BAFI-3210 file (N, C-alpha, C; in Angstrom, 3 decimals, decimal comma, padded with zeros to 6 digits):
// residues 246
n [1|2|3|4|5|6|7|8|9|10|11|12|13|14|15|16|17|18|19|20|21|22|23|24|25|26|27|28|29|30|31|32|33|34|35|36|37|38|39|40|41|42|43|44|45|46|47|48|49|50|51|52|53|54|55|56|57|58|59|60|61|62|63|64|65|66|67|68|69|70|71|72|73|74|75|76|77|78|79|80|81|82|83|84|85|86|87|88|89|90|91|92|93|94|95|96|97|98|99|100|101|102|103|104|105|106|107|108|109|110|111|112|113|114|115|116|117|118|119|120|121|122|123|124|125|126|127|128|129|130|131|132|133|134|135|136|137|138|139|140|141|142|143|144|145|146|147|148|149|150|151|152|153|154|155|156|157|158|159|160|161|162|163|164|165|166|167|168|169|170|171|172|173|174|175|176|177|178|179|180|181|182|183|184|185|186|187|188|189|190|191|192|193|194|195|196|197|198|199|200|201|202|203|204|205|206|207|208|209|210|211|212|213|214|215|216|217|218|219|220|221|222|223|224|225|226|227|228|229|230|231|232|233|234|235|236|237|238|239|240|241|242|243|244|245|246]
n.u [000,842|000,550|002,135|000,746|002,427|003,830|001,707|000,963|003,216|003,045|000,645|001,341|003,390|001,997|000,220|001,994|003,107|000,824|000,239|002,412|001,929|-000,442|000,467|002,297|000,544|-001,028|000,967|001,673|-000,727|-000,886|001,364|000,574|-001,200|000,327|001,178|-001,156|-001,710|000,676|000,586|-001,577|-000,580|001,608|000,553|-002,055|-005,681|-006,961|-009,501|-009,810|-007,448|-005,132|-002,506|-002,668|-002,230|-002,141|-005,208|-005,638|-006,637|-007,020|-006,246|-004,162|-001,858|-001,821|-001,202|-002,485|-004,717|-004,130|-005,488|-006,395|-007,687|-010,914|-011,017|-011,954|-011,495|-008,904|-007,548|-005,624|-002,976|-002,730|-001,585|001,204|000,541|-001,380|-004,394|-005,304|-007,687|-010,272|-010,157|-007,503|-006,594|-008,335|-007,914|-006,081|-003,528|-001,231|-002,122|-000,980|-001,661|-004,361|-005,771|-006,549|-006,264|-005,255|-006,771|-006,087|-002,936|-002,747|-001,283|-000,266|-000,348|002,520|001,878|-000,128|000,955|001,612|003,729|006,635|006,406|004,077|001,036|-002,012|-005,456|-008,787|-011,420|-013,998|-016,317|-017,912|-019,898|-018,492|-015,923|-015,005|-012,546|-010,331|-006,812|-003,516|-000,045|002,448|004,926|006,440|006,510|005,740|006,145|004,442|001,837|-001,306|-003,107|-006,588|-009,695|-010,975|-009,151|-006,907|-003,721|-002,019|-000,615|001,746|002,020|003,964|006,753|006,117|005,602|005,049|004,294|003,305|001,159|-000,398|-001,138|-002,596|-004,735|-005,873|-006,833|-009,465|-011,132|-010,626|-011,375|-014,093|-014,804|-014,241|-016,108|-018,349|-018,251|-018,628|-020,699|-023,788|-026,498|-026,854|-025,830|-024,163|-022,432|-020,422|-019,107|-016,318|-015,738|-013,184|-013,306|-014,708|-012,924|-010,575|-011,421|-011,611|-010,766|-007,965|-006,066|-002,726|000,499|003,682|006,320|008,784|007,944|006,398|008,395|009,684|007,750|007,770|010,330|010,139|008,084|009,302|010,911|008,940|007,679|009,725|009,784|007,258|007,651|009,509|007,978|005,946|007,377|008,164|005,670|004,891|006,840|006,257|003,680|004,218|005,721|003,802|001,948|003,537|003,937|001,295|000,804|002,598|001,618|-000,967|-001,094|-002,904]
n.v [-001,201|002,210|004,813|007,632|009,863|009,314|009,274|011,951|013,164|012,233|013,396|016,105|016,230|015,596|017,749|019,875|019,214|019,320|022,025|023,143|022,210|023,609|026,288|026,249|025,740|028,065|029,942|029,172|029,706|032,494|033,260|032,497|034,482|036,629|037,139|038,006|040,346|041,790|042,176|043,977|046,120|046,869|047,387|048,245|047,985|046,052|046,711|049,461|050,331|052,059|052,627|053,107|051,248|049,978|048,890|045,695|043,234|039,750|038,238|039,708|039,052|036,348|033,411|030,922|028,442|025,407|022,222|019,003|015,674|014,274|011,614|008,315|006,937|004,620|001,536|001,603|000,746|000,411|002,106|004,330|006,961|009,817|011,748|015,113|016,418|018,933|020,094|020,322|022,876|024,681|025,903|027,815|027,050|024,637|021,351|018,419|015,922|015,829|014,037|011,415|007,919|007,146|005,430|001,908|001,057|003,318|005,650|008,791|011,758|013,887|016,580|016,756|016,520|017,853|020,596|021,957|025,315|025,866|027,729|027,014|026,944|026,956|026,161|025,375|025,106|025,679|028,691|030,318|029,277|028,941|029,714|029,700|029,734|028,239|027,883|025,723|024,514|022,298|018,947|015,488|014,601|012,807|013,479|014,533|016,933|017,539|017,879|020,071|021,770|024,238|024,904|027,925|029,537|031,844|034,711|036,549|037,799|037,024|037,286|034,618|034,556|037,122|037,215|035,166|036,230|038,430|037,198|035,855|037,837|039,594|041,226|040,339|037,681|038,015|039,102|036,942|035,120|036,505|036,359|033,726|030,988|029,116|027,025|026,437|027,264|025,505|024,470|026,112|027,525|028,726|030,088|029,945|032,045|034,131|034,500|035,328|037,843|039,307|042,211|043,449|045,248|045,434|045,206|046,544|044,430|044,641|045,608|043,451|041,577|042,524|042,003|039,229|038,554|039,257|037,584|035,121|035,058|035,027|032,605|030,877|031,151|030,131|027,447|026,642|026,898|025,117|022,737|022,724|022,484|019,949|018,339|018,852|017,774|015,084|014,455|014,812|012,829|010,534|010,601|010,265|007,690|006,242|006,721|005,711|002,807|000,917]
n.w [000,000|-000,815|000,872|002,753|002,493|000,141|-001,667|-001,507|-002,605|-005,235|-006,092|-005,921|-007,810|-010,153|-010,234|-010,565|-013,060|-014,660|-014,424|-015,769|-018,365|-018,881|-018,786|-020,917|-023,019|-022,979|-023,565|-026,159|-027,491|-027,235|-028,684|-031,238|-031,819|-032,453|-035,141|-036,756|-035,286|-035,582|-038,341|-038,689|-037,197|-038,740|-041,304|-041,089|-041,038|-043,638|-044,531|-044,364|-045,402|-044,646|-045,433|-048,056|-050,098|-053,439|-054,910|-056,021|-058,349|-057,687|-059,843|-060,859|-059,510|-059,106|-060,809|-061,247|-059,820|-058,317|-057,960|-056,486|-056,589|-055,859|-053,848|-052,873|-049,639|-048,895|-047,520|-044,467|-044,844|-047,530|-049,380|-049,692|-049,771|-048,696|-048,573|-048,208|-045,857|-045,783|-043,324|-042,792|-043,170|-042,000|-039,524|-040,047|-039,819|-041,136|-041,014|-041,344|-040,436|-040,617|-042,625|-045,011|-045,949|-049,292|-052,150|-052,296|-053,578|-055,127|-057,386|-057,503|-059,641|-059,969|-059,750|-057,902|-055,425|-052,200|-051,446|-049,829|-048,844|-050,166|-050,387|-049,252|-050,126|-049,111|-050,989|-050,549|-047,950|-044,766|-044,350|-042,598|-042,602|-045,203|-047,640|-046,020|-045,349|-045,405|-044,687|-045,946|-044,151|-043,723|-044,999|-045,552|-048,071|-049,223|-049,298|-050,512|-052,547|-052,238|-054,087|-053,028|-051,922|-052,894|-054,363|-054,380|-057,082|-057,707|-059,854|-059,832|-057,835|-054,480|-051,008|-049,019|-046,244|-045,782|-047,649|-046,650|-044,137|-045,040|-046,456|-044,345|-042,767|-041,037|-042,629|-045,305|-045,080|-044,641|-047,099|-048,763|-047,838|-048,635|-051,460|-051,867|-052,897|-052,796|-051,724|-049,137|-045,810|-044,674|-046,511|-048,590|-051,628|-053,494|-056,566|-059,128|-060,918|-059,541|-057,440|-058,730|-059,531|-057,223|-055,411|-053,679|-051,179|-051,726|-050,497|-051,652|-052,930|-051,531|-049,060|-048,278|-047,870|-045,596|-043,648|-043,888|-042,932|-040,222|-039,513|-039,706|-037,431|-035,439|-036,041|-035,390|-032,627|-032,120|-032,852|-030,926|-028,604|-029,150|-029,130|-026,465|-025,252|-026,166|-024,943|-022,246|-022,108|-022,630|-020,366|-018,352|-019,126|-018,764|-016,005|-015,161|-016,136|-014,593|-012,046|-012,144|-013,106|-014,016]
ca.u [000,000|001,326|002,018|000,165|003,467|004,090|000,539|001,036|004,274|002,546|-000,348|002,038|004,116|001,007|-000,293|003,044|003,211|-000,382|000,386|003,367|001,213|-001,374|001,237|002,835|-000,588|-001,377|002,046|001,558|-001,891|-000,549|002,300|-000,186|-001,915|001,265|001,259|-002,223|-001,563|001,780|000,148|-002,387|000,285|002,490|-000,131|-003,408|-006,784|-007,208|-010,821|-009,649|-006,232|-004,546|-001,238|-002,957|-001,709|-003,024|-006,154|-005,299|-007,392|-006,223|-005,693|-002,964|-000,658|-001,939|-001,239|-003,497|-004,982|-003,979|-006,169|-006,207|-008,863|-011,738|-010,784|-012,469|-010,427|-008,526|-007,140|-004,528|-001,672|-002,841|-000,815|001,995|000,054|-002,590|-004,994|-005,716|-009,062|-010,397|-009,790|-006,059|-006,253|-009,375|-007,413|-005,081|-002,246|-001,228|-002,147|-000,863|-002,308|-005,768|-005,733|-007,090|-005,496|-005,725|-007,127|-004,980|-002,119|-002,888|-000,072|-000,753|000,523|003,370|001,241|-001,068|001,699|001,829|005,146|007,057|006,240|002,730|-000,058|-003,211|-006,694|-009,982|-012,447|-015,322|-016,486|-019,049|-019,834|-017,490|-014,600|-014,590|-011,494|-009,213|-005,531|-002,448|001,266|003,088|006,314|007,106|005,620|006,432|006,335|003,497|000,506|-001,894|-004,190|-007,909|-010,303|-011,497|-008,030|-006,093|-002,408|-001,947|000,606|001,904|002,508|005,014|007,308|005,174|006,041|003,937|003,835|002,472|-000,079|-001,204|-001,720|-003,598|-005,908|-006,472|-007,360|-010,919|-011,788|-010,545|-012,209|-015,476|-014,979|-014,269|-017,421|-019,343|-018,257|-018,928|-022,063|-024,326|-027,865|-026,855|-024,700|-023,291|-021,431|-020,299|-018,061|-015,779|-015,273|-011,946|-013,646|-015,004|-011,717|-009,679|-011,951|-011,599|-009,770|-007,370|-004,936|-001,519|001,729|004,780|007,060|009,784|007,229|006,026|009,581|009,911|006,828|008,230|011,490|009,658|007,264|010,222|011,292|007,796|007,460|010,753|009,292|006,140|008,197|010,105|006,910|005,257|008,238|008,077|004,358|004,920|007,656|005,510|002,574|004,795|006,084|002,555|001,401|004,384|003,627|-000,028|000,931|003,300|000,771|-002,146|-000,659|-003,983]
ca.v [000,000|003,434|005,638|008,960|010,784|009,022|009,739|013,407|013,504|011,957|014,422|017,372|016,127|015,678|019,122|020,715|018,898|019,841|023,475|023,446|021,988|024,720|027,487|026,095|025,873|029,485|030,653|028,858|030,423|033,916|033,423|032,366|035,741|037,701|037,455|038,915|041,643|042,469|042,575|045,194|047,205|047,293|047,799|048,710|047,112|046,088|047,291|050,911|050,500|053,353|052,852|053,480|050,286|049,875|047,782|044,841|042,000|038,545|037,804|040,483|038,478|034,882|032,804|029,878|027,643|023,985|021,334|017,576|014,882|013,736|010,173|007,528|006,475|003,220|000,968|002,357|000,306|000,053|003,041|005,232|008,329|010,245|012,926|016,052|016,826|020,390|020,497|020,524|024,299|025,548|026,644|028,781|026,339|023,415|020,162|017,305|014,736|015,855|013,407|010,056|007,099|007,090|004,062|000,952|001,000|004,543|006,386|010,114|012,599|014,757|017,889|016,721|016,433|019,077|020,948|022,976|026,658|026,045|028,362|026,272|027,731|026,112|026,738|024,918|024,834|026,425|030,121|030,920|028,705|028,930|030,678|029,590|029,443|027,765|027,734|024,430|024,712|020,995|017,887|014,198|014,310|011,770|013,995|015,018|017,911|017,088|018,822|021,242|022,619|024,694|025,519|029,195|029,709|033,289|035,135|037,526|037,556|037,246|036,756|033,783|034,926|038,320|036,859|034,366|037,149|039,228|036,373|035,445|039,002|039,555|041,847|039,486|036,498|038,429|039,233|035,594|034,566|037,229|035,924|032,299|030,693|027,849|027,135|026,126|027,844|024,416|024,206|027,198|027,280|029,899|029,748|030,617|033,309|035,138|034,761|036,125|039,207|039,974|043,276|043,527|046,164|044,595|045,968|046,241|043,229|044,963|045,680|042,076|040,878|042,953|041,209|037,848|038,404|039,286|036,386|033,999|035,083|034,598|031,172|030,177|031,133|029,184|026,084|026,368|026,725|023,869|021,657|022,738|021,942|018,505|017,717|018,948|016,819|013,751|014,283|014,629|011,509|009,522|010,618|009,669|006,243|005,664|006,831|004,877|001,851|000,036]
ca.w [000,000|-000,916|002,075|002,520|002,045|-001,272|-002,410|-001,576|-003,557|-006,584|-006,399|-006,138|-009,084|-011,226|-010,268|-011,140|-014,482|-015,309|-014,471|-016,839|-019,635|-019,064|-019,098|-022,272|-023,936|-023,030|-024,258|-027,584|-028,018|-027,331|-029,791|-032,482|-032,054|-032,762|-036,571|-037,198|-034,624|-036,236|-039,679|-038,563|-036,726|-039,822|-042,533|-040,843|-041,420|-045,095|-044,822|-044,524|-046,198|-044,277|-046,132|-049,436|-051,072|-054,618|-054,959|-057,158|-058,459|-057,442|-061,135|-061,153|-058,875|-059,056|-062,150|-061,301|-058,622|-058,620|-057,031|-056,679|-056,939|-054,783|-053,860|-051,763|-048,753|-048,968|-046,230|-043,872|-045,345|-048,941|-050,195|-048,846|-049,933|-048,011|-049,189|-047,171|-045,624|-045,723|-041,964|-042,703|-043,251|-041,450|-038,358|-040,485|-039,749|-041,932|-040,169|-042,286|-039,879|-041,042|-043,950|-045,066|-046,897|-050,672|-052,536|-052,282|-054,778|-055,927|-057,753|-057,895|-060,469|-059,158|-059,578|-056,782|-054,167|-051,432|-051,422|-048,875|-049,389|-050,713|-049,652|-049,611|-050,037|-049,036|-051,861|-050,123|-046,523|-044,252|-044,631|-041,732|-042,805|-046,598|-047,927|-045,083|-045,989|-044,534|-045,310|-045,729|-043,744|-043,875|-045,461|-045,692|-049,489|-049,653|-049,007|-051,765|-052,560|-052,672|-055,029|-052,324|-051,512|-054,017|-054,193|-055,096|-057,873|-057,910|-061,174|-059,567|-056,501|-053,385|-049,722|-048,545|-044,896|-045,922|-048,340|-045,724|-043,159|-045,743|-046,736|-043,085|-042,053|-040,879|-043,778|-046,490|-044,842|-044,870|-048,544|-049,332|-047,515|-049,443|-052,857|-051,942|-053,332|-052,319|-051,224|-047,711|-045,071|-044,224|-047,546|-049,556|-052,603|-054,168|-057,910|-059,517|-061,567|-058,516|-056,660|-059,570|-059,651|-055,924|-055,301|-052,348|-051,046|-051,645|-050,276|-052,578|-052,541|-050,511|-047,790|-047,943|-047,372|-044,211|-042,836|-043,921|-042,038|-038,840|-039,313|-039,498|-036,020|-034,641|-036,261|-034,618|-031,246|-032,106|-032,888|-029,620|-027,613|-029,472|-028,642|-025,006|-024,903|-026,416|-023,894|-020,992|-022,177|-022,497|-018,953|-017,601|-019,463|-018,140|-014,578|-015,006|-016,355|-013,451|-010,862|-012,331|-014,142|-014,469]
c.u [000,879|001,074|001,372|001,190|003,763|002,926|000,565|002,079|003,793|001,548|000,333|002,780|003,160|000,463|000,716|003,154|002,011|-000,309|001,334|002,718|000,277|-000,656|001,808|001,738|-000,973|-000,320|001,977|000,399|-001,589|000,418|001,579|-000,922|-000,994|001,243|000,105|-002,141|-000,451|001,384|-000,633|-001,529|001,156|001,730|-001,523|-004,438|-006,997|-008,560|-010,726|-008,391|-005,525|-003,212|-001,449|-002,357|-002,660|-003,962|-005,880|-006,203|-006,464|-005,580|-004,421|-001,699|-000,720|-002,063|-002,364|-003,678|-004,920|-004,647|-005,882|-007,502|-009,623|-011,645|-011,454|-011,298|-010,166|-008,201|-005,885|-003,161|-001,683|-002,039|000,009|001,468|-001,224|-003,093|-005,554|-007,228|-009,093|-009,961|-008,286|-005,673|-007,236|-008,909|-006,473|-003,682|-002,359|-001,104|-002,152|-001,528|-003,797|-005,850|-006,307|-006,279|-006,104|-006,103|-005,894|-004,259|-002,133|-001,540|-000,478|000,170|001,311|002,703|000,284|-000,366|001,821|003,327|005,425|006,975|004,877|001,869|-001,333|-004,456|-007,884|-011,108|-013,850|-015,303|-017,743|-018,855|-018,744|-016,068|-014,124|-013,542|-010,343|-007,939|-004,537|-001,168|001,855|004,568|007,113|006,064|006,425|006,641|005,389|002,049|-000,030|-002,958|-005,504|-008,493|-010,780|-010,399|-007,192|-004,719|-002,402|-000,593|000,719|002,433|003,619|005,601|006,302|005,752|004,893|003,409|002,931|001,131|-000,997|-001,888|-002,813|-004,876|-006,605|-007,047|-008,887|-011,638|-011,787|-011,375|-013,688|-015,769|-015,055|-015,601|-018,497|-019,409|-018,521|-020,392|-022,483|-025,694|-027,948|-025,651|-023,731|-022,255|-021,483|-019,121|-017,615|-015,251|-013,981|-012,247|-013,904|-013,761|-010,740|-010,118|-011,897|-010,464|-009,291|-006,273|-003,663|-000,283|002,769|005,631|008,104|009,146|006,795|007,209|009,906|009,017|007,311|009,394|011,060|008,826|008,141|010,646|010,157|007,540|008,502|010,341|008,136|006,637|008,795|009,030|006,114|006,057|008,182|006,746|004,328|005,693|006,925|004,364|003,084|005,169|004,851|001,968|002,200|004,117|002,274|000,037|001,611|002,430|-000,442|-001,870|-001,775|-005,202]
c.v [001,253|004,302|006,976|009,960|010,588|009,485|011,257|013,857|013,321|013,040|015,752|017,375|016,248|017,101|020,064|020,489|019,437|021,360|023,892|023,268|023,158|026,010|027,427|026,258|027,341|030,281|030,406|029,614|031,905|034,175|033,359|033,651|036,855|038,102|038,345|040,291|042,444|042,961|043,889|046,371|047,747|047,928|048,367|047,685|047,196|046,709|048,787|051,271|051,831|053,655|053,244|052,530|050,197|048,682|046,976|043,620|040,814|038,058|038,561|039,821|036,963|034,350|031,791|029,250|026,171|023,149|019,882|016,898|014,492|012,213|009,511|007,025|004,988|002,680|001,676|001,985|-000,033|000,936|003,917|006,668|008,568|011,528|013,828|016,171|018,359|020,909|020,701|021,991|025,213|026,367|027,770|028,230|025,055|022,217|018,927|016,036|014,693|015,345|012,005|009,246|007,143|005,650|003,161|000,937|002,259|005,215|007,756|010,810|013,545|016,094|017,926|016,670|017,802|019,324|021,983|024,348|026,918|026,897|027,710|027,079|026,786|026,747|026,359|024,604|025,551|027,914|030,803|030,467|028,698|030,022|030,648|029,227|028,943|027,631|026,378|024,673|023,422|019,980|016,608|013,805|013,257|012,187|014,736|016,082|017,216|018,104|020,106|022,153|022,960|025,152|026,807|029,307|031,188|033,588|036,169|037,222|037,926|036,613|035,947|034,188|036,153|037,967|036,043|035,272|038,010|038,420|035,925|036,617|038,967|040,104|040,924|038,227|036,826|038,557|037,858|034,910|035,203|036,703|034,425|032,111|029,337|028,068|026,888|026,762|026,769|024,041|025,305|026,907|028,606|029,463|030,494|031,974|034,415|035,497|035,613|037,593|039,985|041,000|043,409|044,584|045,355|045,469|045,622|045,088|043,515|045,048|044,282|041,335|041,263|042,151|039,764|037,602|038,383|038,048|035,167|033,911|034,577|033,109|030,344|030,069|030,135|027,751|025,699|026,105|025,466|022,670|021,565|022,151|020,432|017,777|017,726|017,939|015,394|013,457|014,032|013,244|010,387|009,443|009,979|008,146|005,566|005,670|005,903|003,849|000,974|000,828]
c.w [000,000|000,306|001,745|002,003|000,555|-002,144|-002,582|-002,595|-004,995|-007,007|-006,692|-007,468|-010,263|-011,354|-010,904|-012,648|-015,249|-015,445|-015,586|-018,205|-019,913|-019,457|-020,509|-023,317|-024,101|-023,784|-025,761|-028,215|-028,193|-028,479|-031,129|-032,835|-032,531|-034,235|-037,044|-036,544|-035,299|-037,623|-039,613|-038,110|-037,856|-040,982|-042,308|-041,298|-042,925|-045,453|-045,073|-045,301|-045,899|-044,972|-047,594|-050,461|-052,255|-054,510|-056,222|-057,160|-058,239|-058,732|-061,508|-060,595|-058,680|-060,469|-062,265|-059,930|-059,026|-057,531|-057,337|-057,075|-055,680|-054,853|-052,667|-050,925|-048,957|-047,584|-045,743|-044,444|-046,836|-049,867|-049,266|-048,862|-049,127|-048,660|-048,082|-047,065|-045,608|-044,358|-041,788|-042,721|-042,520|-040,257|-038,755|-040,395|-040,558|-041,004|-041,062|-041,762|-040,213|-042,484|-043,856|-046,070|-048,302|-051,024|-052,609|-053,628|-055,618|-056,155|-058,272|-058,880|-059,559|-058,847|-058,400|-055,425|-053,505|-051,326|-050,342|-049,546|-049,991|-049,782|-050,147|-049,283|-050,060|-049,849|-051,421|-048,632|-046,062|-044,551|-043,815|-042,077|-044,254|-046,830|-046,954|-045,836|-044,950|-045,342|-044,963|-045,415|-043,818|-044,319|-045,628|-047,152|-050,038|-049,380|-050,227|-051,540|-052,922|-053,656|-054,348|-051,762|-052,728|-053,534|-055,009|-055,789|-058,232|-059,305|-061,056|-058,194|-055,412|-052,126|-049,110|-047,176|-044,946|-046,554|-047,433|-044,698|-043,792|-045,942|-045,450|-042,294|-042,049|-042,112|-044,995|-046,301|-045,046|-046,359|-049,213|-049,045|-048,392|-050,874|-053,004|-052,316|-052,788|-051,732|-049,731|-047,041|-044,611|-045,277|-048,597|-050,466|-053,224|-055,532|-058,211|-060,145|-060,565|-057,719|-057,459|-059,629|-058,340|-055,865|-053,855|-052,328|-050,803|-051,523|-051,339|-052,031|-051,461|-049,125|-047,338|-047,323|-045,936|-043,267|-042,762|-042,986|-040,578|-038,526|-039,068|-038,035|-035,140|-034,817|-035,520|-033,157|-031,115|-032,061|-031,541|-028,574|-027,879|-028,975|-027,125|-024,536|-025,079|-025,320|-022,562|-020,968|-022,019|-021,047|-018,103|-017,863|-018,798|-016,641|-014,303|-015,146|-015,171|-012,199|-010,928|-013,426|-014,676|-014,877]
res [m|v|s|p|e|k|q|r|d|v|v|e|a|l|a|a|a|e|s|i|v|r|l|c|t|e|a|s|a|k|t|a|e|l|l|p|v|m|f|v|e|m|y|g|d|p|a|t|n|p|k|g|w|p|l|r|q|v|s|d|f|v|e|k|f|e|g|g|k|n|l|l|a|g|s|e|n|g|s|p|f|r|i|l|k|v|s|a|v|t|s|g|r|y|l|e|e|e|s|k|p|t|p|d|g|y|q|p|p|d|a|h|l|v|r|v|g|d|m|l|f|s|r|a|n|t|e|q|l|v|g|a|t|a|l|v|e|s|t|n|g|q|t|l|l|p|d|k|l|w|r|i|v|w|s|e|p|a|e|p|a|y|m|h|a|l|f|q|s|r|y|v|r|q|e|l|s|r|i|s|t|g|t|s|s|s|m|r|n|i|s|q|g|r|l|f|e|l|s|l|p|v|a|p|y|d|e|q|r|v|f|g|e|r|a|t|t|i|r|s|i|q|s|q|r|a|a|a|l|e|k|a|q|q|t|f|d|a|l|m|a|a|a|f|p|y]
***
């Protein structure tokens, strides 16, 4: 039988570990808020465009949108490839684990593979989530685009971090929702034609690069805090397993 003193030590260790997990979670959430705040501080609200950036149609700086195929899921070990779900970008972050197995033995065309540096765009979702974007900072090289997610191909130099912040801004998200179509709020769709015609205030490339450099620093902090959170969670889980082995 475990002594009262030992039980107290276990409870205190678990409480301390849980507190660290909570603090790491809060720190990660606050860091995630830095990029949109920095965007507004540097450039102002796109709705009012206080810097007076030229209004440009999306067709002026985007060459095309590349999508994949709608595939039925296969068995977990039937193919090394997986296809993204729309939920992979709805949070504004790229979540490669939000995917499903492709059909057994499926061999995709290279053009459907997700690549590092891609900015992905959700052309279909609910009225609130349609038009969500995410940047691909890393990928396993075996993940595919579905038909509801597009890769944006720029027609001129563009800083992905800046473009992502612009497209994720409240004003642009409202505009994307406005141009979406559909008979139900549970599933809206944005056509390429409507998206190409959308006008946005776009900073010159040199200004975009300044944002990109600062965003790199913030993403480094995000990675460090994410690693700290993962380690704290692993420690808490190990303590829980040791305290309650059955």
